[in-house]
A tleap script that builds the chain and sets N, CA, C and O, in Angstrom:
source leaprc.protein.ff14SB
mol = sequence {
  NMET THR THR GLU ALA ILE LYS GLU ILE ALA
  GLU LYS ILE VAL SER HIE PHE LEU LEU THR
  ILE ARG ILE ILE PHE GLN TYR PHE VAL ASN
  ALA ILE TYR ASN CYS VAL PHE SER VAL GLN
  ASP SER PHE GLU GLU GLN ALA THR GLN GLY
  SER PHE VAL PRO HIE GLY ARG GLN ASP VAL
  LEU THR ALA THR ILE GLU ARG LEU GLU HIE
  PRO GLY ARG VAL ARG ALA ALA GLY ALA GLY
  VAL THR ILE LYS GLN TYR PHE GLY SER ALA
  PRO ARG THR SER HIE SER SER SER SER LEU
  PRO PRO GLU GLU CLEU
}
set mol.1.N position { 15.522 8.048 49.042 }
set mol.1.CA position { 14.466 8.052 48.042 }
set mol.1.C position { 13.613 6.806 48.263 }
set mol.1.O position { 14.127 5.707 48.473 }
set mol.2.N position { 12.318 7.004 48.212 }
set mol.2.CA position { 11.396 5.904 48.467 }
set mol.2.C position { 11.208 5.047 47.215 }
set mol.2.O position { 11.508 5.474 46.100 }
set mol.3.N position { 10.713 3.847 47.423 }
set mol.3.CA position { 10.443 2.930 46.314 }
set mol.3.C position { 9.406 3.520 45.367 }
set mol.3.O position { 9.497 3.342 44.153 }
set mol.4.N position { 8.436 4.211 45.915 }
set mol.4.CA position { 7.391 4.824 45.091 }
set mol.4.C position { 7.968 5.938 44.213 }
set mol.4.O position { 7.577 6.071 43.054 }
set mol.5.N position { 8.886 6.733 44.748 }
set mol.5.CA position { 9.520 7.806 43.980 }
set mol.5.C position { 10.363 7.225 42.853 }
set mol.5.O position { 10.359 7.742 41.736 }
set mol.6.N position { 11.082 6.154 43.147 }
set mol.6.CA position { 11.891 5.494 42.107 }
set mol.6.C position { 10.993 4.934 41.015 }
set mol.6.O position { 11.299 5.048 39.828 }
set mol.7.N position { 9.883 4.327 41.424 }
set mol.7.CA position { 8.933 3.778 40.456 }
set mol.7.C position { 8.364 4.887 39.569 }
set mol.7.O position { 8.220 4.696 38.362 }
set mol.8.N position { 8.043 6.028 40.147 }
set mol.8.CA position { 7.496 7.160 39.392 }
set mol.8.C position { 8.522 7.687 38.396 }
set mol.8.O position { 8.180 8.001 37.255 }
set mol.9.N position { 9.778 7.786 38.826 }
set mol.9.CA position { 10.842 8.251 37.918 }
set mol.9.C position { 11.020 7.250 36.771 }
set mol.9.O position { 11.153 7.654 35.615 }
set mol.10.N position { 11.023 5.956 37.081 }
set mol.10.CA position { 11.183 4.924 36.055 }
set mol.10.C position { 10.034 4.979 35.047 }
set mol.10.O position { 10.258 4.835 33.845 }
set mol.11.N position { 8.816 5.185 35.523 }
set mol.11.CA position { 7.658 5.286 34.621 }
set mol.11.C position { 7.786 6.490 33.701 }
set mol.11.O position { 7.434 6.404 32.525 }
set mol.12.N position { 8.289 7.620 34.218 }
set mol.12.CA position { 8.483 8.814 33.385 }
set mol.12.C position { 9.560 8.567 32.334 }
set mol.12.O position { 9.422 8.982 31.183 }
set mol.13.N position { 10.639 7.886 32.741 }
set mol.13.CA position { 11.711 7.593 31.778 }
set mol.13.C position { 11.181 6.693 30.660 }
set mol.13.O position { 11.436 6.953 29.484 }
set mol.14.N position { 10.458 5.654 31.015 }
set mol.14.CA position { 9.888 4.734 30.025 }
set mol.14.C position { 8.906 5.477 29.127 }
set mol.14.O position { 8.914 5.284 27.911 }
set mol.15.N position { 8.063 6.321 29.707 }
set mol.15.CA position { 7.085 7.084 28.936 }
set mol.15.C position { 7.780 8.000 27.924 }
set mol.15.O position { 7.374 8.065 26.764 }
set mol.16.N position { 8.827 8.707 28.364 }
set mol.16.CA position { 9.568 9.590 27.459 }
set mol.16.C position { 10.297 8.780 26.386 }
set mol.16.O position { 10.365 9.192 25.228 }
set mol.17.N position { 10.837 7.638 26.776 }
set mol.17.CA position { 11.510 6.774 25.814 }
set mol.17.C position { 10.540 6.312 24.737 }
set mol.17.O position { 10.860 6.383 23.550 }
set mol.18.N position { 9.361 5.839 25.130 }
set mol.18.CA position { 8.366 5.374 24.162 }
set mol.18.C position { 7.902 6.502 23.249 }
set mol.18.O position { 7.701 6.294 22.052 }
set mol.19.N position { 7.734 7.689 23.809 }
set mol.19.CA position { 7.347 8.841 22.992 }
set mol.19.C position { 8.432 9.162 21.971 }
set mol.19.O position { 8.136 9.453 20.812 }
set mol.20.N position { 9.678 9.109 22.403 }
set mol.20.CA position { 10.799 9.377 21.502 }
set mol.20.C position { 10.838 8.345 20.379 }
set mol.20.O position { 11.044 8.697 19.217 }
set mol.21.N position { 10.640 7.075 20.722 }
set mol.21.CA position { 10.632 6.010 19.707 }
set mol.21.C position { 9.504 6.245 18.709 }
set mol.21.O position { 9.707 6.094 17.505 }
set mol.22.N position { 8.318 6.615 19.193 }
set mol.22.CA position { 7.180 6.889 18.288 }
set mol.22.C position { 7.495 8.040 17.346 }
set mol.22.O position { 7.186 7.972 16.157 }
set mol.23.N position { 8.111 9.102 17.871 }
set mol.23.CA position { 8.449 10.260 17.042 }
set mol.23.C position { 9.466 9.867 15.971 }
set mol.23.O position { 9.319 10.235 14.806 }
set mol.24.N position { 10.493 9.124 16.366 }
set mol.24.CA position { 11.515 8.692 15.402 }
set mol.24.C position { 10.891 7.779 14.348 }
set mol.24.O position { 11.166 7.929 13.158 }
set mol.25.N position { 10.054 6.837 14.778 }
set mol.25.CA position { 9.393 5.926 13.845 }
set mol.25.C position { 8.543 6.707 12.853 }
set mol.25.O position { 8.593 6.444 11.652 }
set mol.26.N position { 7.760 7.669 13.346 }
set mol.26.CA position { 6.903 8.463 12.467 }
set mol.26.C position { 7.734 9.283 11.483 }
set mol.26.O position { 7.344 9.462 10.330 }
set mol.27.N position { 8.882 9.780 11.945 }
set mol.27.CA position { 9.775 10.528 11.059 }
set mol.27.C position { 10.216 9.633 9.892 }
set mol.27.O position { 10.169 10.054 8.736 }
set mol.28.N position { 10.645 8.398 10.194 }
set mol.28.CA position { 11.098 7.496 9.143 }
set mol.28.C position { 9.955 7.065 8.232 }
set mol.28.O position { 10.149 6.939 7.023 }
set mol.29.N position { 8.777 6.839 8.786 }
set mol.29.CA position { 7.620 6.485 7.960 }
set mol.29.C position { 7.312 7.627 6.990 }
set mol.29.O position { 7.082 7.391 5.804 }
set mol.30.N position { 7.307 8.847 7.486 }
set mol.30.CA position { 7.052 10.012 6.625 }
set mol.30.C position { 8.124 10.149 5.552 }
set mol.30.O position { 7.817 10.459 4.401 }
set mol.31.N position { 9.381 9.921 5.924 }
set mol.31.CA position { 10.476 10.013 4.948 }
set mol.31.C position { 10.308 8.968 3.857 }
set mol.31.O position { 10.519 9.261 2.680 }
set mol.32.N position { 9.930 7.757 4.235 }
set mol.32.CA position { 9.735 6.687 3.245 }
set mol.32.C position { 8.563 7.020 2.332 }
set mol.32.O position { 8.671 6.878 1.114 }
set mol.33.N position { 7.438 7.464 2.906 }
set mol.33.CA position { 6.290 7.847 2.086 }
set mol.33.C position { 6.654 8.966 1.116 }
set mol.33.O position { 6.299 8.909 -0.061 }
set mol.34.N position { 7.355 9.976 1.605 }
set mol.34.CA position { 7.739 11.087 0.736 }
set mol.34.C position { 8.632 10.608 -0.401 }
set mol.34.O position { 8.488 11.060 -1.537 }
set mol.35.N position { 9.541 9.711 -0.106 }
set mol.35.CA position { 10.428 9.178 -1.132 }
set mol.35.C position { 9.639 8.385 -2.168 }
set mol.35.O position { 9.821 8.582 -3.369 }
set mol.36.N position { 8.762 7.487 -1.710 }
set mol.36.CA position { 7.971 6.662 -2.631 }
set mol.36.C position { 7.061 7.533 -3.482 }
set mol.36.O position { 6.990 7.350 -4.697 }
set mol.37.N position { 6.357 8.487 -2.853 }
set mol.37.CA position { 5.449 9.334 -3.617 }
set mol.37.C position { 6.202 10.238 -4.584 }
set mol.37.O position { 5.690 10.552 -5.659 }
set mol.38.N position { 7.402 10.658 -4.219 }
set mol.38.CA position { 8.214 11.469 -5.123 }
set mol.38.C position { 8.588 10.663 -6.365 }
set mol.38.O position { 8.492 11.161 -7.487 }
set mol.39.N position { 9.014 9.418 -6.160 }
set mol.39.CA position { 9.363 8.552 -7.283 }
set mol.39.C position { 8.122 8.260 -8.115 }
set mol.39.O position { 8.174 8.292 -9.345 }
set mol.40.N position { 6.992 7.972 -7.441 }
set mol.40.CA position { 5.751 7.690 -8.165 }
set mol.40.C position { 5.325 8.906 -8.983 }
set mol.40.O position { 4.929 8.765 -10.141 }
set mol.41.N position { 5.403 10.099 -8.392 }
set mol.41.CA position { 5.064 11.320 -9.138 }
set mol.41.C position { 5.956 11.475 -10.354 }
set mol.41.O position { 5.498 11.895 -11.416 }
set mol.42.N position { 7.235 11.136 -10.203 }
set mol.42.CA position { 8.170 11.234 -11.318 }
set mol.42.C position { 7.755 10.292 -12.447 }
set mol.42.O position { 7.759 10.680 -13.615 }
set mol.43.N position { 7.395 9.047 -12.095 }
set mol.43.CA position { 6.965 8.100 -13.127 }
set mol.43.C position { 5.651 8.542 -13.767 }
set mol.43.O position { 5.470 8.397 -14.977 }
set mol.44.N position { 4.729 9.081 -12.959 }
set mol.44.CA position { 3.463 9.546 -13.522 }
set mol.44.C position { 3.706 10.715 -14.481 }
set mol.44.O position { 3.068 10.801 -15.530 }
set mol.45.N position { 4.622 11.605 -14.125 }
set mol.45.CA position { 4.952 12.725 -15.018 }
set mol.45.C position { 5.576 12.202 -16.306 }
set mol.45.O position { 5.252 12.673 -17.396 }
set mol.46.N position { 6.477 11.223 -16.175 }
set mol.46.CA position { 7.082 10.628 -17.366 }
set mol.46.C position { 6.025 9.948 -18.230 }
set mol.46.O position { 6.101 9.996 -19.458 }
set mol.47.N position { 5.043 9.317 -17.594 }
set mol.47.CA position { 3.982 8.642 -18.349 }
set mol.47.C position { 3.148 9.650 -19.128 }
set mol.47.O position { 2.776 9.392 -20.273 }
set mol.48.N position { 2.846 10.809 -18.510 }
set mol.48.CA position { 2.058 11.818 -19.222 }
set mol.48.C position { 2.850 12.441 -20.356 }
set mol.48.O position { 2.269 12.872 -21.352 }
set mol.49.N position { 4.177 12.496 -20.221 }
set mol.49.CA position { 5.018 13.058 -21.278 }
set mol.49.C position { 5.382 12.027 -22.345 }
set mol.49.O position { 5.913 12.365 -23.402 }
set mol.50.N position { 5.084 10.760 -22.042 }
set mol.50.CA position { 5.358 9.709 -23.013 }
set mol.50.C position { 6.731 9.084 -22.884 }
set mol.50.O position { 7.058 8.183 -23.657 }
set mol.51.N position { 7.560 9.528 -21.926 }
set mol.51.CA position { 8.884 8.932 -21.784 }
set mol.51.C position { 8.856 7.653 -20.951 }
set mol.51.O position { 9.806 6.872 -21.001 }
set mol.52.N position { 7.789 7.422 -20.187 }
set mol.52.CA position { 7.568 6.144 -19.498 }
set mol.52.C position { 6.256 5.592 -20.011 }
set mol.52.O position { 5.209 6.226 -19.881 }
set mol.53.N position { 6.317 4.412 -20.591 }
set mol.53.CA position { 5.113 3.806 -21.145 }
set mol.53.C position { 4.789 2.554 -20.333 }
set mol.53.O position { 5.500 1.553 -20.419 }
set mol.54.N position { 3.700 2.612 -19.534 }
set mol.54.CA position { 3.311 1.412 -18.791 }
set mol.54.C position { 2.971 0.294 -19.762 }
set mol.54.O position { 2.281 0.520 -20.756 }
set mol.55.N position { 3.444 -0.892 -19.486 }
set mol.55.CA position { 3.205 -2.010 -20.385 }
set mol.55.C position { 2.957 -3.263 -19.567 }
set mol.55.O position { 3.831 -3.692 -18.814 }
set mol.56.N position { 1.772 -3.862 -19.702 }
set mol.56.CA position { 1.443 -5.095 -18.993 }
set mol.56.C position { 1.515 -4.901 -17.485 }
set mol.56.O position { 0.852 -4.027 -16.927 }
set mol.57.N position { 2.327 -5.727 -16.837 }
set mol.57.CA position { 2.467 -5.636 -15.386 }
set mol.57.C position { 3.418 -4.521 -14.964 }
set mol.57.O position { 3.503 -4.211 -13.775 }
set mol.58.N position { 4.124 -3.918 -15.893 }
set mol.58.CA position { 5.073 -2.846 -15.581 }
set mol.58.C position { 4.341 -1.503 -15.618 }
set mol.58.O position { 4.413 -0.769 -16.603 }
set mol.59.N position { 3.624 -1.194 -14.511 }
set mol.59.CA position { 2.889 0.057 -14.428 }
set mol.59.C position { 3.621 1.014 -13.486 }
set mol.59.O position { 4.733 0.722 -13.046 }
set mol.60.N position { 3.002 2.153 -13.176 }
set mol.60.CA position { 3.639 3.171 -12.341 }
set mol.60.C position { 3.960 2.622 -10.954 }
set mol.60.O position { 5.058 2.849 -10.445 }
set mol.61.N position { 3.020 1.900 -10.332 }
set mol.61.CA position { 3.260 1.354 -8.997 }
set mol.61.C position { 4.414 0.359 -9.013 }
set mol.61.O position { 5.292 0.413 -8.153 }
set mol.62.N position { 4.417 -0.540 -9.977 }
set mol.62.CA position { 5.472 -1.549 -10.072 }
set mol.62.C position { 6.826 -0.888 -10.291 }
set mol.62.O position { 7.820 -1.297 -9.691 }
set mol.63.N position { 6.872 0.115 -11.132 }
set mol.63.CA position { 8.133 0.829 -11.369 }
set mol.63.C position { 8.587 1.572 -10.114 }
set mol.63.O position { 9.784 1.657 -9.840 }
set mol.64.N position { 7.635 2.109 -9.353 }
set mol.64.CA position { 7.970 2.871 -8.151 }
set mol.64.C position { 8.575 1.981 -7.077 }
set mol.64.O position { 9.618 2.309 -6.511 }
set mol.65.N position { 7.926 0.858 -6.795 }
set mol.65.CA position { 8.403 -0.001 -5.711 }
set mol.65.C position { 9.417 -1.037 -6.187 }
set mol.65.O position { 9.967 -1.796 -5.389 }
set mol.66.N position { 9.659 -1.059 -7.502 }
set mol.66.CA position { 10.644 -1.945 -8.116 }
set mol.66.C position { 10.393 -3.421 -7.795 }
set mol.66.O position { 11.332 -4.192 -7.598 }
set mol.67.N position { 9.128 -3.796 -7.746 }
set mol.67.CA position { 8.736 -5.193 -7.542 }
set mol.67.C position { 7.506 -5.479 -8.382 }
set mol.67.O position { 6.577 -4.673 -8.433 }
set mol.68.N position { 7.505 -6.625 -9.038 }
set mol.68.CA position { 6.332 -7.021 -9.801 }
set mol.68.C position { 5.217 -7.452 -8.859 }
set mol.68.O position { 5.466 -7.994 -7.782 }
set mol.69.N position { 3.999 -7.203 -9.280 }
set mol.69.CA position { 2.843 -7.692 -8.533 }
set mol.69.C position { 2.801 -9.205 -8.677 }
set mol.69.O position { 3.261 -9.756 -9.677 }
set mol.70.N position { 2.251 -9.864 -7.683 }
set mol.70.CA position { 2.077 -11.311 -7.749 }
set mol.70.C position { 0.651 -11.583 -8.206 }
set mol.70.O position { -0.296 -11.222 -7.507 }
set mol.71.N position { 0.478 -12.208 -9.359 }
set mol.71.CA position { -0.868 -12.468 -9.853 }
set mol.71.C position { -1.659 -13.323 -8.872 }
set mol.71.O position { -1.133 -14.282 -8.307 }
set mol.72.N position { -2.923 -12.971 -8.674 }
set mol.72.CA position { -3.797 -13.747 -7.814 }
set mol.72.C position { -3.674 -13.429 -6.339 }
set mol.72.O position { -4.285 -14.110 -5.515 }
set mol.73.N position { -2.902 -12.414 -5.978 }
set mol.73.CA position { -2.738 -12.055 -4.571 }
set mol.73.C position { -3.264 -10.642 -4.332 }
set mol.73.O position { -3.334 -9.826 -5.251 }
set mol.74.N position { -3.627 -10.374 -3.091 }
set mol.74.CA position { -4.116 -9.062 -2.709 }
set mol.74.C position { -3.070 -8.430 -1.795 }
set mol.74.O position { -2.791 -8.946 -0.713 }
set mol.75.N position { -2.496 -7.315 -2.231 }
set mol.75.CA position { -1.448 -6.653 -1.451 }
set mol.75.C position { -2.000 -6.184 -0.111 }
set mol.75.O position { -3.096 -5.627 -0.047 }
set mol.76.N position { -1.243 -6.410 0.954 }
set mol.76.CA position { -1.541 -5.957 2.319 }
set mol.76.C position { -2.742 -6.664 2.952 }
set mol.76.O position { -3.277 -6.184 3.951 }
set mol.77.N position { -3.171 -7.785 2.392 }
set mol.77.CA position { -4.298 -8.514 2.986 }
set mol.77.C position { -3.828 -9.708 3.796 }
set mol.77.O position { -4.652 -10.439 4.346 }
set mol.78.N position { -2.533 -9.921 3.881 }
set mol.78.CA position { -2.019 -11.047 4.639 }
set mol.78.C position { -1.570 -12.165 3.720 }
set mol.78.O position { -1.930 -12.209 2.544 }
set mol.79.N position { -0.791 -13.053 4.267 }
set mol.79.CA position { -0.227 -14.141 3.469 }
set mol.79.C position { -1.312 -15.127 3.040 }
set mol.79.O position { -2.169 -15.516 3.833 }
set mol.80.N position { -1.256 -15.515 1.785 }
set mol.80.CA position { -2.135 -16.556 1.289 }
set mol.80.C position { -3.558 -16.131 0.978 }
set mol.80.O position { -4.388 -16.985 0.667 }
set mol.81.N position { -3.873 -14.849 1.049 }
set mol.81.CA position { -5.230 -14.389 0.745 }
set mol.81.C position { -5.336 -14.173 -0.761 }
set mol.81.O position { -4.577 -13.398 -1.344 }
set mol.82.N position { -6.283 -14.865 -1.380 }
set mol.82.CA position { -6.465 -14.737 -2.819 }
set mol.82.C position { -7.495 -13.652 -3.136 }
set mol.82.O position { -8.192 -13.154 -2.252 }
set mol.83.N position { -7.568 -13.308 -4.396 }
set mol.83.CA position { -8.524 -12.282 -4.831 }
set mol.83.C position { -9.952 -12.734 -4.538 }
set mol.83.O position { -10.765 -11.943 -4.060 }
set mol.84.N position { -10.266 -14.009 -4.823 }
set mol.84.CA position { -11.619 -14.513 -4.557 }
set mol.84.C position { -11.949 -14.493 -3.066 }
set mol.84.O position { -13.070 -14.162 -2.680 }
set mol.85.N position { -10.973 -14.848 -2.230 }
set mol.85.CA position { -11.217 -14.832 -0.792 }
set mol.85.C position { -11.466 -13.410 -0.296 }
set mol.85.O position { -12.314 -13.194 0.570 }
set mol.86.N position { -10.742 -12.455 -0.833 }
set mol.86.CA position { -10.841 -11.079 -0.357 }
set mol.86.C position { -12.077 -10.369 -0.897 }
set mol.86.O position { -12.814 -9.731 -0.145 }
set mol.87.N position { -12.301 -10.483 -2.210 }
set mol.87.CA position { -13.386 -9.743 -2.850 }
set mol.87.C position { -14.636 -10.578 -3.090 }
set mol.87.O position { -15.700 -10.031 -3.380 }
set mol.88.N position { -14.518 -11.898 -2.971 }
set mol.88.CA position { -15.654 -12.766 -3.271 }
set mol.88.C position { -15.665 -13.128 -4.745 }
set mol.88.O position { -14.954 -12.532 -5.555 }
set mol.89.N position { -16.479 -14.106 -5.075 }
set mol.89.CA position { -16.574 -14.540 -6.464 }
set mol.89.C position { -17.361 -13.539 -7.289 }
set mol.89.O position { -18.272 -12.877 -6.791 }
set mol.90.N position { -16.997 -13.440 -8.543 }
set mol.90.CA position { -17.717 -12.555 -9.466 }
set mol.90.C position { -19.072 -13.171 -9.766 }
set mol.90.O position { -19.178 -14.390 -9.901 }
set mol.91.N position { -20.115 -12.347 -9.873 }
set mol.91.CA position { -21.430 -12.899 -10.201 }
set mol.91.C position { -21.422 -13.483 -11.613 }
set mol.91.O position { -20.870 -12.900 -12.546 }
set mol.92.N position { -22.041 -14.630 -11.736 }
set mol.92.CA position { -22.125 -15.304 -13.036 }
set mol.92.C position { -23.342 -14.813 -13.782 }
set mol.92.O position { -24.455 -14.852 -13.258 }
set mol.93.N position { -23.142 -14.355 -14.991 }
set mol.93.CA position { -24.267 -13.975 -15.854 }
set mol.93.C position { -24.051 -14.635 -17.200 }
set mol.93.O position { -22.925 -14.712 -17.690 }
set mol.94.N position { -25.110 -15.100 -17.782 }
set mol.94.CA position { -24.982 -15.718 -19.103 }
set mol.94.C position { -25.859 -14.948 -20.076 }
set mol.94.O position { -27.068 -15.161 -20.169 }
set mol.95.N position { -25.218 -14.060 -20.786 }
set mol.95.CA position { -25.901 -13.299 -21.834 }
set mol.95.C position { -25.321 -13.729 -23.165 }
set mol.95.O position { -24.115 -13.634 -23.392 }
set mol.96.N position { -26.169 -14.192 -24.020 }
set mol.96.CA position { -25.685 -14.444 -25.374 }
set mol.96.C position { -25.735 -13.118 -26.120 }
set mol.96.O position { -26.501 -12.222 -25.765 }
set mol.97.N position { -24.936 -13.005 -27.128 }
set mol.97.CA position { -24.875 -11.734 -27.843 }
set mol.97.C position { -26.215 -11.382 -28.478 }
set mol.97.O position { -26.499 -10.205 -28.697 }
set mol.98.N position { -27.041 -12.378 -28.776 }
set mol.98.CA position { -28.331 -12.080 -29.390 }
set mol.98.C position { -29.333 -11.537 -28.380 }
set mol.98.O position { -30.310 -10.896 -28.766 }
set mol.99.N position { -29.101 -11.789 -27.063 }
set mol.99.CA position { -30.057 -11.309 -26.077 }
set mol.99.C position { -29.707 -9.915 -25.558 }
set mol.99.O position { -30.494 -9.320 -24.822 }
set mol.100.N position { -28.547 -9.389 -25.926 }
set mol.100.CA position { -28.144 -8.062 -25.483 }
set mol.100.C position { -28.711 -7.002 -26.412 }
set mol.100.O position { -28.795 -7.213 -27.621 }
set mol.101.N position { -29.098 -5.864 -25.853 }
set mol.101.CA position { -29.539 -4.759 -26.703 }
set mol.101.C position { -28.355 -4.278 -27.556 }
set mol.101.O position { -27.208 -4.427 -27.136 }
set mol.102.N position { -28.601 -3.715 -28.722 }
set mol.102.CA position { -27.522 -3.280 -29.633 }
set mol.102.C position { -26.549 -2.290 -28.974 }
set mol.102.O position { -25.362 -2.311 -29.298 }
set mol.103.N position { -27.020 -1.410 -28.047 }
set mol.103.CA position { -26.124 -0.440 -27.451 }
set mol.103.C position { -25.120 -1.087 -26.482 }
set mol.103.O position { -24.113 -0.462 -26.146 }
set mol.104.N position { -25.374 -2.335 -26.023 }
set mol.104.CA position { -24.452 -3.026 -25.115 }
set mol.104.C position { -23.490 -3.953 -25.833 }
set mol.104.O position { -22.622 -4.556 -25.201 }
set mol.105.N position { -23.632 -4.076 -27.147 }
set mol.105.CA position { -22.733 -4.953 -27.916 }
set mol.105.C position { -21.405 -4.279 -28.148 }
set mol.105.O position { -20.520 -4.861 -28.776 }
savepdb mol mol.pdb
quit
């Protein structure tokens, strides 16, 4: 067997291995998503029936993932990214109540 033939066989083995790993990874990702969404759907159904009452930071998402949100942080934006850094500062407006039309009070 030539060196080129061995190299070709090795490349096919690696290619099939990587494909198998991708398929297995995708299977587990799908299983995790299905599990999380199933739990979230359950909490949302309980919320509509009144048996789960979201209160403060304890909302459907927090109950589903069983972790409290961290105030001032943006989920999945990377470590140390604050809300202001991600979304920018809120525009400053100074309206006194006397300058607003009655329908906006």
